Structure formats: C-alpha cells, structure tokens
N, C-alpha and C positions, 0 to 999 in steps of 0.2 A: 553505529552499525546495527541494523535490525537483527533482532534475536530470532533465528529461524526455529527455535524450540518453543516459541510463544506466539505462533501464528494465529491470527484471527480465525475463528472456526468457519466463517462464511467465505473465505478466500476460494476462488476457483482453482482447481488443481493446475499446477504448472510452476514455472520458476519464480514468477513475481508473487509477492505476498505483502501483507501489512501485518505488523505486529499488534497483538492484543493490547488494549489500553492498560491491562494489568501487569505490564512489564515492570518488575521491581527496580530496574536500573533506569527508569524514566525514559525509555526509548520506545514506548508504546504510542499508539495513535492518541492525540489529544483532541481530535475533532476540529482541527483548524479549517477544514474545507478546501484547502489548496488543491489537492490531487483530484478530488471528484468534481470540482468546478473546472479545472483546466483539462482534464481528460475523462469526461463522463462516460465514454464508451468502455473504459477499463476499470475505473474506480467508482464505487458507490458508497453510500452511507447506510449503516444499520439503523435500527429503531432508536438507538441512543445517540446517534450522530457521529459514530466512529467509522472510519474508512475501512474498506476491504477491497480486494481485487475481484471485480465482478466477472471480468473476461480477460483471458490472457492475450497479450498482443502477439501478432504473427508476422506482420511485415516489418521491414527494417525501420520504416518511418514510425510505425506504432511502438516498436521497441524503444526507439529514441525518445518518443514522447513520454513513455513510462519512466525511462531513466531520468528525464528532466524532472519528473515529479519526485523521484528519489533525491535528487539534488536540492529540490525546493523544500522538502519536508523538514520542518523545524525540529522534530524529535528523532529524525533518522529512523522512522518506523517502517519505511518501505524497503523491502529487500529483493534481491534477485539471486536465486540459487543456480541460474543458468550459466 
C-alpha cells in the first residue's frame, strides 16, 4: 500500500499520488516506467526517472485507467486517497 505521508513532491493535487522513491518500507517508486508508459496523460517521470501524478483523472474511464496502474505497480507506489 502506498504511503500517503511520503508523496512525491511533484504530484498534482488530488486523490491519486505516487510515493517518493525514498520510502523506507520499499514501497516508493522504483522507476519501472509502467504507469507513465500506459497512462501518459496522468503519470509522468521526473528528472531522475521516478513517476508522479501529472494530472488527476476526472472521468470514470480515466479513473479506471489510473486504478489499473495501481494494480500493475510492482512496488505499490501508487495510491488513491479518494
């Protein structure tokens, strides 16, 4: 489960977020590229290759796409506070 106390500082405000790579429990982004390759409208990579939420989804289809990325994330770094 993503640690909402360690959100990446570049996340767009809203319910979806990516955890910082500095998560001591190993659930931070590891830069695998899955989310920002599969959903580039919502996830982006920072200068070090770690993911963050660039834009919050609004439609049900977009929310479902972001939730798919949550399921696909190998480190459980994507969270949803909504």
